C-alpha positions as CSV (number, residue, x, y, z in Angstrom):
1,M,-15.7,8.2,2.8
2,F,-14.0,4.9,1.8
3,I,-13.0,4.6,-1.8
4,L,-12.7,0.9,-2.8
5,S,-9.7,-0.1,-4.8
6,G,-7.4,-3.0,-4.9
7,F,-3.9,-4.6,-6.1
8,A,-5.3,-6.0,-9.5
9,D,-2.4,-8.3,-10.0
10,E,-3.8,-10.6,-6.7
11,I,-6.8,-11.4,-9.0
12,S,-4.4,-12.4,-12.4
13,D,-1.8,-11.5,-14.4
14,D,-3.6,-10.6,-17.3
15,L,-5.1,-7.1,-17.4
16,Q,-8.3,-7.8,-19.1
17,V,-9.2,-10.5,-16.1
18,Q,-8.1,-7.9,-13.6
19,L,-10.7,-5.0,-14.7
20,D,-13.3,-7.7,-15.9
21,T,-13.4,-8.9,-12.2
22,L,-13.4,-5.4,-10.6
23,E,-15.9,-4.2,-12.7
24,K,-17.9,-7.2,-11.6
25,L,-17.2,-6.0,-8.1
26,G,-18.0,-2.4,-8.7
27,I,-14.8,-1.1,-8.0
28,K,-13.5,1.7,-10.1
29,F,-9.8,2.0,-8.9
30,L,-6.8,-0.2,-8.8
31,E,-3.4,0.0,-6.9
32,L,-1.1,-0.6,-10.0
33,R,1.5,-3.2,-9.0
34,G,2.0,-5.6,-11.6
35,V,0.6,-6.6,-15.1
36,W,1.4,-9.4,-17.3
37,G,3.9,-10.9,-14.9
38,K,5.8,-7.7,-14.8
39,N,6.2,-5.2,-11.9
40,V,5.1,-1.7,-12.3
41,L,8.3,0.0,-12.8
42,E,9.3,-2.6,-15.4
43,L,6.6,-1.6,-18.0
44,T,7.5,0.0,-21.1
45,D,5.9,3.5,-22.4
46,E,4.2,1.5,-24.6
47,E,2.4,-1.0,-22.3
48,A,2.0,2.0,-19.7
49,E,-0.2,3.7,-22.7
50,A,-2.1,0.4,-23.5
51,I,-3.2,0.1,-19.7
52,K,-4.1,4.0,-19.7
53,K,-6.2,3.5,-22.8
54,E,-8.1,0.3,-21.2
55,L,-8.7,2.1,-17.8
56,D,-9.8,5.1,-20.0
57,K,-12.4,3.2,-22.2
58,R,-14.0,1.5,-18.6
59,G,-13.9,4.7,-16.6
60,M,-11.5,3.4,-14.5
61,G,-8.4,5.4,-12.7
62,V,-5.3,4.3,-10.7
63,S,-5.3,5.0,-6.9
64,A,-1.8,4.6,-6.6
65,I,1.5,3.2,-8.0
66,G,1.7,0.2,-6.0
67,S,5.6,0.4,-6.3
68,P,8.5,-1.5,-4.7
69,I,10.6,1.4,-3.8
70,G,12.2,1.3,-0.4
71,K,12.3,-2.4,-0.8
72,I,15.8,-2.9,-0.8
73,Q,18.4,-3.6,1.6
74,I,19.7,-0.5,3.5
75,D,23.1,-1.2,2.1
76,D,22.2,-1.8,-1.4
77,P,23.2,1.0,-4.1
78,F,21.2,3.6,-3.8
79,E,21.6,5.7,-7.4
80,P,19.9,2.9,-9.4
81,H,17.0,3.0,-6.8
82,L,16.6,6.5,-7.2
83,E,16.5,6.1,-10.9
84,A,13.8,3.5,-10.4
85,F,12.2,6.3,-8.0
86,R,12.2,8.8,-11.0
87,R,10.3,6.6,-13.1
88,A,7.6,5.7,-10.2
89,I,6.9,9.7,-10.4
90,Q,6.8,9.4,-14.3
91,L,4.2,6.4,-14.1
92,A,2.2,8.2,-11.1
93,E,1.7,11.5,-13.1
94,F,1.2,9.5,-16.8
95,F,-1.9,7.7,-14.6
96,G,-3.1,10.7,-13.2
97,S,-2.6,9.4,-9.7
98,K,-1.7,11.3,-6.5
99,Y,0.2,8.4,-4.8
100,I,3.3,6.4,-4.8
101,R,3.4,3.4,-2.3
102,M,7.1,2.9,-1.0
103,F,9.1,1.8,2.0
104,S,11.9,2.4,4.4
105,F,14.5,-0.2,3.6
106,F,15.0,-3.6,4.5
107,V,17.5,-3.6,7.7
108,P,19.5,-6.4,9.5
109,E,16.9,-8.3,12.0
110,G,17.0,-6.5,15.4
111,Q,19.3,-3.6,14.5
112,A,17.0,-1.0,12.8
113,D,17.7,1.9,15.0
114,A,21.5,1.4,14.1
115,Y,20.5,2.4,10.7
116,R,18.1,4.9,11.2
117,E,20.6,8.1,9.8
118,Q,21.1,6.1,6.7
119,V,17.2,5.5,6.1
120,M,16.1,8.9,6.8
121,E,19.1,10.3,4.4
122,R,17.7,8.1,1.5
123,L,14.0,9.1,2.4
124,R,15.1,12.6,2.5
125,A,16.4,12.0,-0.9
126,F,13.3,11.1,-2.2
127,L,11.4,13.9,-0.8
128,E,14.0,16.3,-2.5
129,V,13.3,14.5,-5.9
130,V,9.5,14.7,-5.9
131,E,9.6,18.4,-4.8
132,G,7.4,20.0,-7.3
133,H,5.3,17.2,-8.4
134,P,1.8,16.7,-7.5
135,I,2.8,13.8,-5.8
136,V,2.3,12.3,-2.1
137,L,4.8,9.4,-0.9
138,L,3.0,6.7,1.1
139,H,4.7,5.0,3.6
140,E,3.6,1.5,4.2
141,N,4.5,-0.3,7.6
142,E,6.1,-3.7,6.3
143,R,7.9,-6.3,8.2
144,H,11.4,-6.2,8.6
145,I,11.9,-2.4,7.3
146,Y,12.8,0.2,9.5
147,G,9.3,1.6,9.6
148,D,7.6,-2.0,10.7
149,I,6.7,-0.8,14.1
150,P,4.6,2.0,15.2
151,R,7.2,3.7,17.0
152,R,9.7,4.0,14.3
153,C,6.8,4.7,11.6
154,R,6.1,7.9,13.9
155,D,9.9,8.9,13.7
156,I,10.0,8.9,10.0
157,F,6.9,11.3,9.6
158,E,8.4,13.4,12.8
159,T,11.8,13.6,11.2
160,L,10.9,14.5,7.8
161,P,7.7,16.4,8.2
162,S,6.2,17.1,4.9
163,P,2.6,16.8,3.1
164,Q,4.5,14.8,0.3
165,L,4.9,12.0,3.0
166,R,2.0,10.1,4.6
167,M,1.1,6.9,5.7
168,T,0.1,3.5,4.1
169,F,-1.9,2.0,7.3
170,D,-1.8,-2.0,6.8
171,P,-3.2,-3.7,9.5
172,A,-2.2,-7.1,8.6
173,N,1.6,-6.0,8.3
174,F,1.5,-4.7,11.9
175,V,-0.2,-8.1,13.2
176,M,2.9,-9.9,11.7
177,C,5.0,-7.8,13.9
178,G,3.2,-8.6,16.9
179,V,1.5,-5.1,17.3
180,R,-2.3,-4.7,17.7
181,P,-2.9,-2.2,14.7
182,F,-6.0,-0.1,16.4
183,T,-4.6,-0.6,20.1
184,E,-0.9,0.1,20.0
185,A,-0.2,1.7,16.4
186,Y,-3.3,3.9,15.5
187,P,-2.9,6.1,18.5
188,L,0.6,7.2,17.5
189,L,-0.1,7.2,13.7
190,Q,-3.6,8.5,13.2
191,D,-2.5,12.1,12.1
192,Y,-0.7,10.6,9.2
193,I,-2.8,8.2,7.9
194,E,-4.2,9.0,4.4
195,Y,-4.3,5.6,2.6
196,L,-5.4,2.3,3.8
197,H,-4.5,-1.4,2.7
198,I,-7.2,-4.0,3.7
199,K,-6.0,-7.2,4.9
200,D,-6.2,-8.8,8.3
201,G,-4.1,-11.5,10.0
202,L,-3.7,-13.8,12.7
203,M,-1.3,-12.9,15.3
204,K,-0.3,-16.6,16.5
205,E,-0.5,-18.2,13.1
206,K,1.1,-15.4,11.4
207,R,-1.7,-15.8,8.6
208,V,-3.5,-13.4,6.3
209,V,-7.4,-13.6,6.4
210,P,-10.2,-11.4,5.2
211,A,-10.9,-8.2,7.0
212,G,-12.6,-8.7,10.3
213,Q,-11.4,-12.5,10.6
214,G,-8.2,-12.0,12.5
215,D,-6.5,-9.8,15.2
216,G,-6.1,-6.4,12.7
217,E,-8.8,-4.6,14.6
218,V,-10.0,-3.5,11.2
219,R,-13.3,-3.0,12.2
220,E,-12.4,-0.6,15.1
221,L,-9.9,1.2,12.9
222,L,-12.2,1.7,10.0
223,A,-15.2,3.1,12.6
224,A,-12.5,5.3,14.2
225,L,-11.3,6.9,10.6
226,Q,-15.3,7.3,9.7
227,K,-15.9,9.4,12.8
228,K,-12.7,11.3,11.8
229,G,-14.1,12.0,8.5
230,F,-11.6,10.1,6.7
231,E,-12.1,10.5,2.9
232,G,-9.4,8.1,0.9
233,F,-8.9,4.8,-0.4
234,A,-9.1,1.6,1.1
235,S,-7.2,-0.7,-1.1
236,L,-7.7,-4.3,-0.9
237,E,-4.3,-6.5,-0.3
238,P,-6.0,-9.8,0.2
239,H,-2.9,-12.2,-0.1
240,L,-5.3,-15.3,0.4
241,A,-3.6,-17.8,-1.5
242,M,0.0,-16.7,-1.5
243,A,1.7,-13.8,0.7
244,G,5.3,-12.9,-0.7
245,D,8.1,-10.1,0.2
246,F,7.1,-8.3,-3.0
247,R,3.4,-9.3,-4.1
248,G,0.6,-11.8,-3.1
249,F,-2.0,-13.6,-5.1
250,S,-5.6,-14.4,-4.3
251,G,-7.1,-15.2,-7.6
252,P,-10.8,-13.9,-8.7
253,E,-12.7,-15.9,-6.2
254,L,-10.8,-15.1,-3.2
255,F,-10.5,-11.5,-4.3
256,E,-14.4,-11.4,-4.2
257,V,-14.2,-13.0,-0.5
258,A,-12.1,-10.2,0.6
259,V,-13.9,-7.3,-1.1
260,N,-17.4,-8.9,0.5
261,A,-15.7,-9.2,3.8
262,L,-14.7,-5.4,3.5
263,R,-18.1,-4.2,2.6
264,G,-19.7,-6.2,5.3
265,L,-17.4,-4.4,7.7
266,L,-18.7,-1.4,6.2
267,R,-22.1,-1.9,6.6
268,E,-21.8,-2.5,10.3
269,I,-20.0,0.8,11.0
270,E,-22.4,2.5,8.9
271,A,-25.5,1.1,10.6
């Protein structure tokens, strides 16, 4: 079963607008990446408490901390980033979320394999820190990081086998790397997928589109996961108005377009 969630900062920077829109659309979870123009890891304890109070009042939850962990250059100082990671763990536990979204570091174009050992060393450090916490780290395939293509994503999971390291599968991100998500990526990565980011993309134009309207093979992916008995979050990350390296934006109307597109696909595969 697919449980819908979404990056509510794609709706608005304002918490009330975020939650009002999600409620209107019948979505009970959000992937917490940003509120009030601040990244989730920049929130003060008081701000986190205010968010949780509002979520609790509405009966809503946090599906994952949509952190930028691992979104630094591979040769950037690591200790400050490790401190930020510890904050991500605190927030995940505070909000009662099992998951933290993370990445495998920006590497120089065309030189990813040369930085493999440094990447694995840093990812291993994250796993050591999170050991003993009820948290699963979700590596997202993202352009320009080590784990941007299926082969290197699989390398991460095989090199660091841990129940606390799983995958957020993002079809559009694979499309932007020239990879066919279901045909080429899914066979290599299906055993590691625990979470989905729902956006689609046009390979030729390098443009994000609603689910089912691009080259992301989203329908095939959802059908295969349903057949396999997948139970987890499908988190909407539409990027329909703007797509940047650290966040995207859609606005309430385009976010609703993205939700309707996903629900249309789910109806098709359930028919």
